[in-house]
matplotlib code that plots the C-alpha trace (Angstrom):
import matplotlib.pyplot as plt

x = [0.0, 2.7, 4.6, 1.4, 1.0, 4.6, 4.2, 1.1, 2.9, 5.8, 3.5, 1.8, 5.2, 6.4, 3.2, 3.6, 7.2, 6.2, 3.6, 5.9, 8.6, 6.0, 4.8, 8.3, 8.9, 5.8, 6.5, 4.8, 3.0, 4.6, 2.0, 4.5, 2.6, -0.8, -2.0, -5.3, -5.7, -8.2, -10.5, -12.9, -15.8, -18.6, -22.1, -24.5, -27.0, -25.3, -23.2, -19.5, -16.6, -12.9, -10.8, -7.2, -4.6, -2.1, -2.1, -2.8, -0.5, -1.8, -4.2, -5.0, -8.5, -9.8, -13.1, -14.1, -15.7, -17.8, -17.7, -20.4, -21.7, -24.3, -24.8, -22.4, -19.9, -16.5, -16.2, -13.2, -13.1, -11.0, -9.6, -9.3, -7.0, -7.3, -4.6, -3.5, -3.0, 0.5, 1.3, 1.4, -1.7, -1.8, -2.4, -5.5, -5.3, -7.5, -8.4, -10.9, -13.9, -15.2, -18.5, -19.2, -21.7, -20.1, -21.5, -23.5, -22.5, -25.0, -27.5, -29.6, -29.4, -31.5, -31.4, -30.0, -31.3, -29.1, -30.4, -28.0, -25.5, -23.6, -23.4, -19.9, -21.0, -24.1, -22.0, -19.5, -22.2, -24.1, -20.9, -20.0, -23.4, -22.7, -24.7, -22.7, -25.4, -26.3, -28.0, -28.4, -31.2, -31.5, -34.7, -35.6, -36.1, -35.1, -35.8, -32.5, -28.9, -27.7, -26.2, -27.7, -29.9, -33.6, -35.1, -34.9, -36.8, -37.8, -37.7, -38.1, -35.6, -35.5, -36.5, -34.7, -33.3, -31.3, -27.7, -27.8, -30.7, -30.2, -30.7, -32.0, -31.3, -32.6, -30.3, -31.2, -30.6, -31.5, -31.7, -35.2, -36.6, -38.6, -42.2, -44.0, -44.9, -46.8, -50.5, -51.7, -53.8, -50.7, -48.1, -48.8, -48.6, -45.3, -43.6, -45.1, -43.6, -40.3, -40.4, -41.4, -43.9, -47.3, -46.9, -43.8, -45.7, -47.2, -49.4, -49.1, -52.0, -51.1, -52.8, -52.3, -50.7, -52.2, -54.3, -53.9, -50.2, -47.8, -46.3, -43.0, -41.4, -41.9, -38.6, -36.5, -35.2, -34.9, -31.6, -31.4, -30.1, -32.9, -32.0, -35.0, -38.1, -40.9, -41.2, -43.6, -45.0, -47.1, -50.4, -53.1, -55.7, -58.2, -58.9, -60.0, -59.1, -62.2, -61.7, -63.4, -66.3, -67.4, -68.9, -69.3, -72.6, -74.3, -72.9, -69.4, -69.9, -71.2, -68.2, -65.9, -67.7, -67.5, -63.8, -63.1, -65.2, -67.7, -71.4, -73.6, -77.1, -78.1, -79.9, -81.1, -80.9, -82.7, -80.6, -81.9, -78.6, -76.7, -76.8, -79.3, -77.9, -74.4, -72.2, -72.8, -71.1, -70.5, -72.5, -70.5, -67.2, -65.3, -62.9, -59.5, -60.9, -59.7, -62.5, -62.5, -63.5, -67.0, -68.2, -71.7, -71.4, -74.2, -73.9, -76.0, -76.8, -78.1, -81.8, -83.9, -87.6, -88.2, -88.0, -91.2, -93.8, -96.2, -95.3, -91.7, -89.3, -88.3, -86.7, -89.5, -87.5, -84.2, -83.1, -80.2, -81.2, -77.7, -74.1, -73.7, -77.3, -78.4, -80.9, -82.8, -86.1, -87.2, -90.9, -92.4, -95.6, -96.3, -98.7, -95.8, -92.5, -89.3, -85.9, -83.6, -80.5, -81.4, -80.6, -77.9, -77.3, -74.7, -73.4, -71.7, -70.1, -69.7, -70.5, -68.6, -69.7, -68.4, -69.5, -67.8, -69.0, -71.9, -74.1, -75.4, -78.9, -80.2, -83.4, -87.0, -89.3, -92.9, -95.6, -96.5, -93.9, -90.8, -87.2, -85.1, -81.3, -79.5, -75.9, -73.8, -72.9, -76.6, -78.0, -80.0, -83.3, -82.6, -80.9, -83.7, -86.0, -83.5, -83.8, -80.2, -77.4, -74.7, -71.1, -70.9, -74.1, -72.8, -74.0, -74.1, -77.2, -75.6, -74.5, -76.2, -77.8, -79.0, -81.1, -79.7, -80.6, -77.7, -78.7, -77.4, -76.5, -79.3, -80.5, -84.3, -84.5, -82.3, -81.8, -80.2, -78.8, -75.2, -72.8, -75.1, -73.4, -76.5, -77.5, -81.3, -81.8, -79.4, -80.5, -84.1, -86.3, -87.6, -90.6, -91.8, -95.3, -98.1, -99.0, -95.6, -95.5, -92.2, -88.8, -87.6, -84.3, -84.3, -84.5, -87.5, -87.8, -91.5, -91.9, -90.6, -91.9, -89.6, -90.0, -88.1, -85.2, -86.7, -89.9, -88.7, -92.2, -92.6, -89.9, -91.4, -94.7, -95.5, -97.4, -97.6, -100.5, -99.2, -101.4, -102.9, -102.3, -100.6, -102.6, -103.5, -102.2, -102.7, -99.5, -99.4, -96.6, -97.3, -95.9, -92.9, -91.9, -92.1, -95.6, -99.1, -101.1, -104.9, -105.5, -108.2, -107.9, -107.8, -106.9, -104.4, -101.9, -101.5, -101.5, -98.7, -98.7, -101.5, -102.4, -103.8, -104.7, -103.8, -106.6, -104.2, -103.7, -100.3, -99.2, -99.8, -98.2, -98.4, -99.1, -100.0, -98.2, -94.5, -94.9, -97.4, -97.1, -95.1, -96.0, -93.5, -93.6, -94.9, -94.0, -97.2, -97.0, -96.6, -99.9, -100.2, -98.5, -98.1, -96.0, -95.8, -98.2, -99.4, -97.9, -100.1, -102.3, -101.4, -105.0, -106.2, -103.8, -104.7, -108.4, -107.8, -106.1, -108.8, -111.7, -110.1, -109.4, -112.5, -114.8, -112.7, -114.3, -110.8, -107.3, -103.9, -100.5, -97.5, -93.8, -90.9, -87.5, -85.7, -86.9, -86.8, -89.5, -88.8, -87.2, -84.8, -87.7, -89.1, -92.1, -93.1, -92.6, -95.0, -97.7, -101.5, -104.0, -107.6, -110.8, -113.0, -115.6, -117.0, -115.5, -117.7, -117.1, -113.6, -112.0, -108.4, -106.4, -102.9, -103.3, -99.6, -99.8, -103.1, -101.7, -98.8, -101.1, -103.4, -100.5, -100.9, -97.3, -93.8, -92.6, -90.4, -88.3, -85.8, -83.6, -80.6, -77.3, -76.6, -79.3, -81.4, -84.5, -84.3, -85.4, -88.6, -92.1, -93.0, -96.4, -97.3, -93.6, -92.6, -90.5, -92.2, -90.2, -91.4, -95.0, -94.0, -92.7, -95.9, -97.9, -96.0, -96.1, -99.9, -100.1, -97.9, -99.5, -103.0, -101.9, -103.3, -102.8, -99.4, -98.9, -102.2, -100.9, -103.9, -103.3, -105.2, -104.4]
y = [0.0, 2.4, 1.6, 2.4, 5.9, 6.8, 5.9, 8.2, 11.2, 10.7, 10.8, 14.0, 15.7, 14.7, 16.1, 19.4, 19.7, 19.0, 21.8, 24.4, 23.7, 24.2, 27.7, 29.0, 28.2, 30.4, 33.9, 37.1, 39.8, 43.2, 45.4, 48.3, 50.6, 50.0, 52.2, 52.4, 55.8, 57.0, 59.8, 62.4, 63.2, 65.8, 64.4, 65.1, 62.3, 60.0, 56.8, 57.3, 54.8, 54.4, 52.9, 51.9, 53.9, 52.5, 49.7, 46.1, 43.4, 41.3, 38.7, 40.5, 41.7, 43.7, 43.7, 46.0, 45.2, 47.8, 50.3, 52.4, 54.4, 57.3, 58.5, 60.5, 58.5, 56.7, 53.4, 50.9, 49.8, 46.7, 46.1, 42.3, 41.2, 37.9, 36.5, 33.3, 30.2, 30.1, 33.2, 33.8, 35.3, 39.1, 40.8, 43.0, 46.8, 48.8, 52.5, 54.8, 56.4, 59.4, 61.2, 64.6, 67.4, 70.8, 73.3, 76.0, 79.6, 81.4, 83.6, 84.9, 85.6, 86.6, 90.3, 90.8, 93.0, 96.1, 98.0, 100.5, 99.8, 102.7, 103.1, 101.6, 98.6, 98.1, 98.1, 95.6, 93.2, 93.2, 92.8, 89.8, 88.2, 88.9, 92.1, 94.7, 96.9, 99.0, 102.4, 104.7, 107.2, 109.6, 109.7, 112.4, 111.1, 112.1, 108.7, 107.2, 108.4, 110.2, 107.9, 104.8, 102.2, 103.0, 100.4, 98.7, 100.8, 98.0, 94.9, 93.6, 92.0, 88.3, 88.6, 86.3, 88.5, 87.9, 89.0, 91.1, 93.2, 96.7, 97.0, 100.4, 101.3, 104.3, 105.9, 108.6, 112.3, 115.5, 117.5, 118.9, 117.1, 118.5, 118.3, 119.9, 116.4, 115.6, 116.1, 118.5, 115.9, 113.6, 116.1, 115.8, 112.0, 112.3, 114.4, 112.4, 109.2, 111.0, 111.6, 115.2, 116.0, 117.2, 120.6, 121.2, 120.7, 124.0, 124.8, 128.3, 129.2, 131.0, 131.9, 130.6, 127.3, 123.8, 123.4, 119.7, 119.8, 121.4, 124.6, 124.4, 125.5, 128.8, 130.0, 127.1, 125.7, 122.2, 120.7, 122.8, 120.7, 120.2, 120.3, 121.0, 123.2, 123.8, 122.8, 125.2, 124.4, 126.5, 125.4, 127.1, 127.8, 129.7, 127.3, 123.7, 121.3, 119.3, 115.6, 112.9, 111.8, 108.9, 106.2, 108.4, 108.1, 111.2, 110.6, 110.3, 113.4, 115.3, 114.3, 115.5, 118.8, 119.4, 118.7, 120.9, 123.9, 123.5, 123.2, 121.8, 121.6, 118.2, 117.5, 114.2, 112.3, 109.0, 106.0, 102.7, 101.0, 103.1, 103.1, 105.7, 108.9, 108.4, 111.0, 111.6, 114.9, 118.5, 121.2, 124.1, 122.7, 119.5, 117.3, 118.9, 122.4, 124.8, 126.7, 129.1, 127.6, 128.4, 127.7, 126.2, 123.5, 122.0, 118.2, 115.7, 112.5, 109.3, 108.6, 105.4, 105.5, 101.7, 101.4, 103.1, 100.3, 100.4, 96.8, 95.5, 93.4, 95.1, 94.4, 93.5, 92.7, 93.4, 91.1, 92.1, 90.1, 90.6, 90.9, 88.1, 87.0, 88.7, 88.3, 90.1, 89.2, 90.1, 90.1, 89.7, 91.7, 90.8, 88.2, 86.6, 85.1, 87.0, 85.7, 86.6, 86.1, 89.5, 91.2, 91.5, 93.1, 95.8, 96.4, 99.7, 99.2, 101.8, 105.0, 104.0, 105.8, 103.0, 99.4, 97.2, 93.9, 92.4, 89.3, 87.7, 86.2, 83.2, 81.1, 82.0, 83.9, 83.0, 85.6, 87.2, 85.1, 85.9, 85.0, 85.1, 85.3, 84.5, 85.1, 82.0, 83.2, 83.3, 80.9, 77.9, 79.5, 82.1, 79.9, 77.4, 80.0, 80.8, 80.1, 81.1, 81.1, 83.5, 83.6, 87.3, 88.8, 90.2, 93.7, 95.6, 97.7, 100.8, 99.4, 100.6, 97.8, 98.3, 95.9, 96.4, 95.3, 93.5, 94.9, 98.4, 98.3, 100.7, 100.2, 100.0, 99.7, 100.7, 100.4, 103.7, 106.2, 105.9, 107.4, 106.4, 105.8, 105.6, 102.3, 102.6, 99.0, 97.5, 94.7, 94.5, 93.2, 95.8, 95.1, 97.0, 98.4, 96.5, 99.3, 99.3, 97.5, 98.6, 99.8, 103.3, 104.8, 107.2, 105.6, 106.5, 105.1, 105.8, 102.8, 100.5, 99.2, 97.7, 94.5, 92.8, 90.6, 87.4, 87.7, 85.4, 84.1, 87.2, 86.1, 84.8, 86.4, 89.3, 91.5, 91.6, 93.4, 95.9, 96.5, 100.0, 100.5, 98.8, 96.0, 95.9, 93.0, 93.1, 92.4, 90.8, 93.0, 96.5, 99.8, 100.0, 96.5, 97.5, 96.3, 97.9, 99.5, 100.3, 103.9, 106.5, 109.8, 113.0, 115.7, 116.7, 119.5, 119.5, 117.1, 114.9, 115.2, 113.7, 113.1, 109.7, 107.7, 104.0, 101.5, 98.5, 97.7, 96.3, 99.7, 102.7, 105.1, 108.0, 109.2, 112.7, 115.8, 115.6, 112.0, 112.7, 110.7, 112.2, 110.6, 108.7, 108.6, 112.2, 115.7, 117.9, 121.7, 123.8, 125.3, 129.0, 130.0, 133.4, 135.5, 132.8, 132.2, 128.8, 126.9, 125.9, 122.9, 123.0, 123.4, 120.9, 118.3, 119.0, 118.7, 115.4, 113.9, 115.2, 114.0, 110.5, 109.9, 111.5, 109.3, 106.1, 103.1, 101.8, 103.1, 101.4, 103.1, 101.1, 101.7, 101.1, 99.6, 101.7, 105.0, 103.9, 104.6, 108.3, 111.2, 113.7, 115.7, 112.7, 112.4, 108.9, 108.0, 105.8, 105.2, 105.3, 102.6, 103.6, 101.7, 103.7, 101.0, 99.1, 96.3, 93.8, 95.3, 96.8, 99.2, 99.6, 102.5, 103.8, 107.5, 108.4, 106.8, 108.6, 112.0, 111.5, 110.0, 112.9, 115.4, 116.7, 116.4, 115.9, 112.2, 111.3, 108.1, 107.2, 104.3, 105.1, 103.6, 102.3, 99.8, 101.0, 100.9, 97.1, 97.3, 99.1, 97.8, 95.5, 95.4, 93.3, 92.3, 95.9, 98.1, 101.2, 103.7, 101.9, 102.7, 106.3, 106.4, 104.9, 107.5, 110.5, 109.1, 108.8, 112.4, 113.8, 111.8, 112.9, 116.5, 116.3, 118.8, 120.3, 119.1, 120.5, 123.9, 125.3, 127.1, 126.2, 127.2]
z = [0.0, 0.9, -2.3, -4.3, -2.7, -3.4, -7.1, -7.4, -5.8, -8.1, -11.2, -10.0, -9.5, -12.9, -14.6, -12.8, -13.9, -17.5, -17.5, -15.8, -18.3, -21.2, -20.0, -19.6, -23.1, -24.3, -25.6, -24.1, -26.0, -26.1, -24.2, -23.6, -26.0, -24.3, -21.4, -19.4, -17.8, -15.1, -16.2, -14.6, -16.9, -16.5, -16.1, -19.1, -18.7, -21.3, -20.7, -20.1, -20.6, -20.3, -23.2, -23.5, -25.4, -27.9, -30.4, -29.3, -30.6, -33.4, -32.1, -28.8, -28.0, -25.0, -23.1, -20.2, -16.8, -14.9, -17.8, -19.6, -16.6, -16.6, -13.1, -11.1, -9.0, -9.0, -10.7, -10.9, -14.6, -15.6, -19.1, -19.8, -22.6, -24.5, -26.8, -28.5, -26.4, -27.8, -25.7, -22.0, -20.4, -20.5, -17.1, -16.8, -16.3, -13.9, -14.1, -12.3, -14.1, -12.2, -13.3, -11.7, -11.9, -12.4, -9.8, -11.6, -10.7, -8.3, -10.1, -7.2, -3.5, -0.5, 0.4, 4.0, 6.8, 6.6, 9.6, 11.0, 8.2, 6.5, 2.8, 2.7, 4.8, 2.6, -0.5, 1.0, 2.2, -1.0, -3.1, -1.0, -2.0, -5.7, -6.1, -8.0, -9.4, -6.4, -6.4, -3.4, -2.9, -0.1, 1.9, 4.4, 7.9, 11.4, 12.9, 11.6, 11.7, 8.5, 5.9, 7.4, 5.8, 5.7, 3.3, 0.0, -2.5, -4.8, -2.5, 1.0, 3.3, 2.6, -1.1, -3.5, -6.2, -9.4, -8.9, -12.1, -11.0, -9.7, -5.9, -4.9, -1.3, 0.6, 3.1, 5.6, 5.0, 6.8, 3.6, 3.0, -0.1, -3.0, -1.8, -4.8, -6.1, -2.8, -2.6, 0.1, 1.7, 2.0, 3.2, 6.9, 6.8, 4.8, 7.5, 10.4, 8.8, 8.6, 12.4, 12.5, 15.3, 14.4, 16.0, 13.9, 10.6, 9.7, 6.7, 5.3, 2.9, -0.3, -3.5, -7.0, -8.1, -8.3, -5.1, -5.2, -4.6, -2.1, -3.5, -1.6, 1.6, 3.5, 4.9, 3.6, 0.4, -1.0, 0.2, 3.4, 6.3, 8.9, 12.5, 14.7, 14.8, 12.4, 8.8, 7.1, 3.7, 1.2, -0.4, -2.4, 0.3, -1.8, -4.6, -5.2, -8.0, -8.8, -8.8, -10.9, -8.7, -11.0, -8.9, -5.8, -4.0, -2.5, 1.0, -0.5, -2.6, 0.4, 2.5, -0.2, -0.7, 3.1, 3.3, 0.2, 1.3, -1.5, -1.8, -4.6, -6.0, -7.3, -10.6, -11.9, -15.1, -15.5, -16.4, -15.0, -15.8, -13.3, -9.5, -8.3, -6.7, -8.0, -9.8, -13.5, -14.3, -13.3, -15.0, -16.4, -15.3, -15.4, -13.4, -13.1, -13.2, -10.5, -8.7, -5.7, -2.3, -1.4, -5.0, -5.3, -7.9, -10.0, -10.2, -12.1, -10.4, -12.0, -11.2, -11.6, -12.3, -12.0, -8.2, -7.1, -7.4, -4.5, -3.7, -3.7, -1.7, 1.6, 4.9, 7.3, 10.5, 12.2, 14.9, 17.2, 20.3, 21.7, 20.3, 17.7, 17.8, 14.5, 11.7, 9.0, 7.6, 4.0, 2.9, -0.6, -0.7, -4.3, -5.7, -7.7, -6.6, -6.4, -7.6, -4.6, -6.7, -8.2, -4.9, -2.3, 1.1, 1.5, 5.0, 6.2, 9.6, 12.3, 10.4, 7.2, 4.0, 1.7, 1.7, 4.3, 2.9, 1.0, 1.2, -2.0, -1.8, -3.6, -4.0, -4.7, -2.3, -3.0, -2.9, 0.5, 2.5, 4.5, 4.1, 7.3, 7.3, 10.5, 11.5, 11.9, 15.4, 16.5, 19.1, 17.9, 18.8, 16.1, 13.6, 13.7, 12.1, 9.3, 5.6, 5.2, 7.8, 6.8, 8.2, 7.4, 8.8, 12.1, 13.0, 16.3, 16.1, 14.5, 11.1, 8.0, 6.0, 2.4, 0.2, -3.3, -6.8, -8.6, -12.0, -11.2, -7.4, -6.5, -3.0, -2.5, 1.3, 4.2, 7.9, 8.9, 6.5, 5.4, 8.0, 11.0, 14.4, 16.6, 18.2, 17.8, 16.7, 19.2, 21.6, 20.3, 17.5, 15.2, 13.0, 9.9, 10.6, 8.8, 6.4, 4.8, 1.4, 0.0, 1.1, 1.8, 0.5, 3.5, 6.9, 8.9, 12.4, 12.4, 10.0, 12.7, 16.0, 18.6, 20.6, 23.4, 22.1, 23.5, 21.4, 18.7, 17.8, 15.7, 13.2, 9.9, 11.0, 8.7, 8.4, 12.2, 13.9, 16.5, 19.5, 19.6, 23.3, 26.3, 27.9, 31.6, 33.7, 37.5, 39.5, 43.0, 44.2, 45.5, 44.2, 46.6, 45.4, 41.7, 41.4, 41.5, 44.3, 44.1, 44.9, 45.2, 43.3, 45.4, 42.9, 40.2, 40.5, 36.7, 33.8, 35.1, 38.9, 40.9, 44.6, 45.7, 48.7, 48.9, 49.1, 49.7, 53.3, 52.4, 51.1, 53.3, 50.9, 51.1, 47.6, 48.3, 49.7, 49.0, 48.0, 45.3, 42.0, 39.2, 35.9, 33.8, 30.0, 29.6, 30.5, 30.2, 29.7, 32.8, 34.1, 35.0, 38.2, 39.9, 37.7, 35.0, 32.1, 31.4, 28.5, 25.5, 26.2, 29.9, 31.0, 28.4, 29.7, 33.3, 32.5, 30.6, 33.7, 36.1, 34.0, 33.4, 37.0, 38.6, 36.5, 36.7, 38.5, 39.5, 39.6, 40.0, 40.1, 38.9, 39.6, 37.2, 37.9, 35.2, 36.9, 40.5, 43.1, 43.8, 42.1, 43.6, 45.1, 47.0, 44.6, 43.7, 40.0, 38.1, 35.6, 36.2, 35.0, 35.2, 34.4, 32.1, 32.3, 35.2, 37.4, 35.6, 32.2, 32.4, 30.0, 31.3, 29.9, 30.6, 31.4, 30.7, 27.2, 26.4, 27.3, 24.8, 22.2, 22.3, 22.0, 25.5, 26.5, 25.4, 25.5, 28.4, 28.5, 25.8, 24.8, 26.9, 25.7, 29.2, 28.8, 31.7, 29.5, 29.6, 33.3, 32.4, 32.4, 29.5, 28.0, 24.9, 24.6, 24.2, 26.5, 28.0, 25.8, 22.7, 23.7, 24.2, 20.6, 19.3, 21.1, 19.9, 16.3, 16.5, 17.8, 15.1, 12.3, 13.4, 14.3, 17.8, 20.6, 20.6, 17.0, 15.7, 14.9, 16.9, 20.1, 23.3, 26.8]

ax = plt.figure().add_subplot(projection="3d")
ax.plot(x, y, z, "-o")
ax.set_aspect("equal")
plt.show()
């Protein structure tokens, strides 16, 4: 066995020696003229390769491994050579292929904040960023040190700007600028913005020149160095340059005329395609003309003749129950439907004379029905009654609201006239009186009746019948506890001051002498006194009170929380209910209300802005002051008593 193993090893060794001797005898290829160099190539999106240089010996070929690359990166490429078997093997060559993207030069940069930088510092910082086209302009200001950065004229800090663009930088100067290109209405704001105090900006009236623009300085010249003190400028104080008022409404025209020291007479021209009562043209002059202050101009306004139908869409209710709880009701008095998309609401907030915002309408409003719009901020009790909930309809009781036609923007109904700042409609529900069948371009409070803000049942109920007088309701509490006390009439001092005896054992009074009852709601004329003549209708009012109370079958006096129990003179304050019928067939009447309604006294009691009126007596869901307004409206409409034009003592 051992002998056999030795024979096998000897045979293997002999074979190896034979092969080695054979390879040593093979020739080698001359590859001295062949090179394979590394290369860096710029990326362009196409495949890149390395190739050998030089001429291969005859019979030798080359192939490449890891070649033909497109994306950026570094690649090891191998050149593999193949020749004849009669020659020794040719060693492979390796080179590196690098594909790179060339960095593009910067073309834009972000503008830096240059606050407090000098002109030299500004130039250096912008140059470093690549900006070389820099222009400096001086701007007058005393808020910043001379020569320091004020602002970029054509850009803002942080803007990304092309490096080739010109950068215009304002730097501070104290040199007085040319102000003849600044409008007179803007000159004060210009100097205030520059840091000059208001009392150091002085206008000096002059004559001649364009009244629209400043004429120059008084006592200084352009380029003078300002230190401290007054800057006085000249303007044409005697003339006015008429502006183009196209599109202006009458309130806007009036506001301009007032500010310019002018007046005007208005004339009309019918054009139903234009908004009614807007500017058409001047008569006898034109925009740009210079006229003396005090001139009375003649102005033509557009008029419409298609908005005066006896029945048309109008605002029937205003709901301002409390801040944010708002709504408007529209009513269609026609016998046909109305396309609401032909209309919109225009809101003018807090005395504005230009529209603040608008609310477009949509849908169809059938004949003799209502359409209620509620604010999105309203409570659910209000929104549940709405046909449209608007995110925009938020008003605070003093905003002007116009109902407008889309065809020409003419308004056909309004709550308040433009420019209003009163809060008449705040914190209440106001209802259009039942005889109204169309809107009014001039707000008239007499067309409306007020109700307490909790009376939501009235919404979507129109026309609504308004009671002709307060209704009597007996209260359990007595007069001193803001209730009612039954009394006996003694006598009347005049129309609004009466003496009574209490008939209620719970309430001893007294209601005579210094504690007599002074009427709320009405102030009747003063009767004749020694050395003083009686006022008109004083005796008529006194007789009215005496006759009503002396013939009454029952009388109650009622106090009021908004007024308190007594006045500063110790007199009790209240209203008087009297039964003009019998206990079994009563006819209760409120004497205070009747005096006002018959024109026998001035109304007393108003809607105070402090909200004290909300504490007053409520009859028929209406505050006491609202009944006073109804009574005086009746007296004026029917020309009764003080409003009759006929004198009576």
